[in-house]
C-alpha positions as CSV (number, residue, x, y, z in Angstrom):
1,M,-0.7,-5.5,-27.9
2,R,-4.2,-6.3,-29.0
3,L,-7.1,-5.7,-26.6
4,R,-9.8,-8.4,-26.6
5,L,-12.8,-9.4,-24.5
6,H,-13.7,-12.8,-23.1
7,H,-17.3,-13.3,-21.8
8,H,-18.0,-15.8,-19.1
9,H,-21.3,-17.7,-19.4
10,D,-23.0,-15.4,-16.8
11,G,-22.0,-12.3,-18.8
12,A,-18.9,-11.3,-16.8
13,R,-16.3,-9.8,-19.1
14,I,-12.5,-10.3,-18.9
15,A,-10.4,-7.8,-20.8
16,Y,-7.1,-9.1,-22.0
17,R,-4.1,-8.2,-24.1
18,E,-2.5,-10.6,-26.5
19,V,0.8,-10.4,-28.3
20,G,3.3,-12.8,-30.0
21,T,3.1,-16.2,-31.5
22,G,3.9,-19.7,-30.4
23,P,2.5,-21.7,-27.4
24,G,-0.1,-19.8,-25.4
25,L,1.0,-18.5,-22.0
26,V,-1.4,-16.8,-19.5
27,L,0.0,-14.6,-16.8
28,L,-2.2,-13.6,-13.9
29,H,-1.4,-10.4,-12.0
30,S,-1.5,-9.6,-8.3
31,L,-4.2,-8.0,-6.1
32,G,-4.9,-4.3,-7.0
33,L,-2.8,-4.1,-10.0
34,S,-3.4,-5.0,-13.7
35,H,-1.9,-6.7,-16.8
36,R,0.7,-4.0,-16.8
37,E,2.5,-5.8,-13.9
38,W,4.1,-7.9,-16.7
39,E,5.0,-5.0,-19.0
40,P,8.8,-5.2,-18.5
41,V,8.9,-8.9,-19.6
42,V,6.4,-8.6,-22.5
43,E,9.0,-8.2,-25.2
44,P,11.2,-11.2,-24.5
45,L,8.3,-13.5,-23.7
46,S,6.3,-12.5,-26.8
47,R,9.2,-13.8,-29.0
48,R,8.7,-17.3,-27.6
49,F,5.0,-17.4,-26.7
50,R,1.5,-16.2,-27.6
51,L,1.3,-14.1,-24.4
52,V,-2.1,-13.6,-22.9
53,L,-2.4,-11.0,-20.2
54,P,-5.8,-10.6,-18.6
55,D,-7.1,-8.0,-16.1
56,L,-8.6,-10.0,-13.3
57,P,-12.2,-9.3,-12.3
58,L,-12.4,-6.0,-10.4
59,H,-9.2,-4.9,-12.0
60,G,-8.3,-2.8,-15.1
61,D,-10.8,-3.0,-17.8
62,S,-12.5,-6.2,-16.6
63,E,-15.8,-7.0,-14.8
64,D,-16.6,-4.7,-11.9
65,R,-20.4,-4.7,-11.8
66,P,-21.8,-5.6,-8.3
67,R,-24.3,-8.1,-9.7
68,H,-21.7,-10.9,-9.5
69,P,-20.8,-12.8,-6.3
70,Y,-17.0,-12.3,-6.3
71,T,-16.6,-15.4,-4.2
72,P,-13.4,-17.5,-4.4
73,E,-15.4,-20.2,-6.2
74,W,-16.8,-17.8,-8.7
75,L,-13.5,-16.1,-9.4
76,T,-11.7,-19.4,-9.8
77,E,-14.4,-20.6,-12.2
78,V,-14.1,-17.5,-14.3
79,I,-10.3,-17.6,-14.5
80,A,-10.2,-21.3,-15.2
81,G,-12.7,-20.9,-18.0
82,F,-10.8,-17.9,-19.4
83,C,-7.5,-19.9,-19.5
84,V,-9.1,-22.9,-21.3
85,E,-11.0,-20.8,-23.9
86,T,-8.2,-18.5,-24.8
87,V,-5.2,-20.9,-24.7
88,G,-6.6,-24.4,-24.7
89,P,-7.4,-27.3,-22.3
90,R,-3.7,-27.7,-21.3
91,P,-2.4,-24.2,-20.9
92,L,0.9,-22.8,-19.8
93,V,0.0,-20.5,-17.0
94,G,1.6,-18.4,-14.2
95,G,0.3,-16.2,-11.5
96,H,1.5,-13.8,-8.7
97,D,-0.2,-13.0,-5.4
98,L,-4.0,-13.1,-6.0
99,G,-3.4,-14.5,-9.6
100,A,-1.4,-17.3,-8.1
101,E,-4.0,-18.1,-5.5
102,L,-6.7,-18.4,-8.2
103,L,-4.3,-20.6,-10.3
104,L,-3.7,-23.0,-7.3
105,R,-7.3,-23.2,-6.5
106,A,-8.2,-24.1,-10.1
107,A,-5.4,-26.6,-10.4
108,A,-6.1,-28.3,-7.0
109,G,-9.8,-28.5,-7.8
110,G,-9.4,-29.9,-11.2
111,Q,-11.0,-27.0,-13.0
112,L,-7.7,-26.3,-14.8
113,V,-5.1,-28.9,-15.9
114,P,-2.0,-26.9,-16.9
115,R,0.7,-28.3,-19.0
116,R,3.1,-26.4,-16.8
117,M,2.5,-23.8,-14.2
118,V,4.5,-21.1,-12.5
119,V,3.6,-19.9,-9.0
120,M,5.2,-16.6,-8.0
121,P,5.1,-15.1,-4.5
122,T,1.7,-15.6,-2.8
123,R,0.6,-16.6,0.7
124,L,-0.1,-20.2,-0.4
125,H,-1.5,-22.1,2.7
126,R,-0.2,-19.9,5.4
127,Q,-1.4,-16.9,7.4
128,D,-1.1,-13.5,5.7
129,E,2.1,-11.9,6.8
130,L,0.6,-8.4,6.6
131,R,-2.5,-9.1,8.6
132,L,-2.9,-5.6,10.0
133,E,-2.6,-3.9,6.6
134,R,-5.0,-6.5,5.0
135,A,-7.5,-6.0,7.9
136,L,-7.5,-2.2,7.3
137,W,-7.9,-2.7,3.6
138,R,-10.8,-5.1,4.2
139,G,-12.5,-2.7,6.5
140,A,-12.3,0.1,4.1
141,C,-13.6,-2.0,1.2
142,R,-16.5,-3.4,3.2
143,A,-17.5,0.1,4.3
144,A,-18.2,0.8,0.6
145,A,-21.4,-1.3,0.9
146,L,-22.9,1.4,3.1
147,P,-25.2,3.8,1.2
148,G,-23.5,7.0,0.2
149,L,-20.0,5.8,1.0
150,D,-19.2,3.9,-2.3
151,R,-18.2,6.9,-4.3
152,L,-16.5,8.6,-1.4
153,L,-14.3,5.6,-0.7
154,A,-13.6,5.1,-4.4
155,R,-12.1,8.6,-4.5
156,G,-10.3,8.0,-1.2
157,A,-8.6,5.0,-2.7
158,T,-6.8,7.1,-5.3
159,V,-5.5,9.3,-2.5
160,V,-4.2,6.4,-0.4
161,F,-2.8,4.4,-3.3
162,R,-0.6,7.0,-4.8
163,P,1.9,6.1,-7.6
164,A,4.8,6.4,-5.1
165,I,3.6,3.0,-3.6
166,G,4.8,1.3,-6.7
167,E,8.3,2.4,-6.0
168,R,8.1,1.1,-2.5
169,L,6.9,-2.3,-3.8
170,S,10.0,-2.6,-5.8
171,H,13.2,-3.8,-4.1
172,T,15.3,-1.6,-6.5
173,R,12.9,1.4,-6.2
174,N,12.3,1.3,-9.9
175,P,10.6,4.6,-10.7
176,A,8.7,2.9,-13.6
177,A,6.6,1.1,-11.0
178,R,4.9,4.4,-10.3
179,D,3.1,4.2,-13.7
180,L,2.0,0.7,-12.8
181,V,0.1,1.9,-9.8
182,R,-1.1,5.1,-11.5
183,H,-2.7,3.0,-14.3
184,A,-4.2,0.4,-11.8
185,F,-6.2,3.2,-10.0
186,M,-6.8,5.4,-13.0
187,D,-10.5,4.6,-13.3
188,V,-11.2,4.0,-9.6
189,G,-12.0,7.5,-8.4
190,G,-15.8,8.0,-8.2
191,N,-16.6,4.5,-9.5
192,G,-19.3,3.5,-7.1
193,N,-20.0,0.2,-8.9
194,R,-16.4,-0.9,-8.4
195,A,-16.4,0.2,-4.8
196,R,-19.5,-1.9,-4.0
197,S,-18.1,-4.9,-5.9
198,W,-14.8,-4.6,-3.9
199,A,-16.9,-4.6,-0.7
200,R,-18.4,-7.9,-1.8
201,F,-15.1,-9.4,-2.6
202,A,-13.5,-8.2,0.7
203,R,-16.3,-9.9,2.7
204,R,-16.0,-13.2,0.9
205,W,-12.2,-13.7,0.2
206,P,-10.8,-15.8,3.0
207,S,-8.6,-14.0,5.5
208,E,-7.7,-17.2,7.3
209,P,-5.0,-19.6,6.2
210,Q,-6.1,-21.7,3.2
211,R,-5.3,-25.0,4.8
212,Q,-7.2,-27.0,2.2
213,L,-4.3,-26.3,-0.2
214,L,-2.2,-28.7,1.9
215,D,-4.2,-31.6,0.6
216,G,-4.9,-29.9,-2.8
217,Y,-1.2,-29.7,-3.6
218,R,-1.1,-33.5,-4.0
219,A,-3.7,-33.3,-6.8
220,I,-1.6,-31.0,-8.9
221,A,0.2,-33.3,-11.4
222,A,1.5,-30.5,-13.6
223,P,5.2,-29.6,-13.4
224,T,5.3,-26.6,-11.2
225,L,7.9,-23.9,-10.7
226,L,7.8,-21.9,-7.5
227,L,9.6,-18.7,-8.6
228,W,10.2,-16.6,-5.5
229,A,11.6,-13.2,-4.6
230,D,14.3,-13.1,-1.9
231,D,13.1,-9.8,-0.4
232,D,9.3,-9.8,-0.3
233,P,8.2,-9.5,3.4
234,A,4.6,-10.4,2.5
235,H,5.6,-13.8,1.0
236,P,8.6,-15.4,2.9
237,L,10.6,-18.0,1.2
238,A,9.8,-20.5,4.0
239,T,6.2,-20.8,2.7
240,A,7.5,-21.9,-0.8
241,R,9.8,-24.4,0.8
242,E,6.9,-26.0,2.6
243,A,4.8,-26.2,-0.6
244,L,7.8,-27.6,-2.5
245,D,7.8,-30.8,-0.3
246,L,4.1,-31.4,-1.0
247,L,3.7,-30.7,-4.7
248,P,4.3,-34.0,-6.7
249,D,6.5,-32.3,-9.4
250,A,7.9,-29.0,-8.4
251,D,11.1,-27.0,-8.3
252,L,12.0,-23.8,-6.4
253,R,14.0,-21.0,-7.9
254,V,14.8,-17.7,-6.1
255,L,15.5,-14.4,-7.9
256,P,18.1,-12.5,-5.9
257,D,17.6,-8.8,-5.2
258,T,13.9,-8.8,-6.0
259,G,10.9,-7.8,-4.0
260,F,7.1,-7.8,-4.6
261,L,7.4,-6.5,-8.2
262,M,9.9,-9.0,-9.6
263,A,9.2,-7.9,-13.2
264,Y,10.3,-4.4,-12.3
265,D,13.3,-5.5,-10.2
266,D,14.8,-8.1,-12.5
267,P,13.0,-8.3,-15.9
268,V,15.8,-10.1,-17.5
269,G,16.0,-12.8,-14.8
270,L,12.3,-13.2,-14.6
271,A,11.9,-13.7,-18.3
272,R,14.9,-16.1,-18.4
273,E,13.4,-18.3,-15.7
274,L,9.9,-18.3,-17.3
275,I,11.3,-19.2,-20.8
276,S,13.7,-21.8,-19.4
277,F,10.9,-23.6,-17.5
278,L,8.0,-23.2,-19.9
279,R,9.7,-23.8,-23.3
């Protein structure tokens, strides 16, 4: 895969990988991971699409300097601009977890007009199911804004988020998921800039239910696939069923025997569903 850089108008950089030929397809990864979340499906998708895999801001090789606001509005603007510039004004685009939240915000707000879009497990408009875990994560991130704690907490993150977590995120306990987490936190240790930027993000990303999406769904005219895992405690299937009734042109498909890391639990099934819907 070729590594490229996209520069937002305010200087923020988005690192992305690109491979394959055909219609452009952008896939947005989940919170805390990187473009490697999609590694198990790269080969089959790149035979059908020009596959574009960005690292979201604060992740991987992308922007992590604390001079940016890292608000939901800023992140949505950056990702929408990236999709349009790299793939075109009517992109094919999919997202998971944080990536799906940004995609929904951009589509509901008219900043992005996808030709087709795939929403994989995310909290959508409901309360976070793992509220305690998220609250602890937010508290740790926000503490990094205190003088002297940024580098300490950045090193601590590599201790807490050990590669074994990747295996636990996989319904099938796929050992390859260890490398996914190892890569995601490879450059975190001692990175004070990234720790301070995460503190800013944690303060500003909404912890309450995003009820505004309930009205926003009606503005999304693009054909939408809700592609859900059947064993992801963070993102219950009931949430997707509620959104299905509100989106104007949507379908719901469930991948059996999959958890948070669908690409690692069933890469064949995930690639099949994406190709079938997006072709």
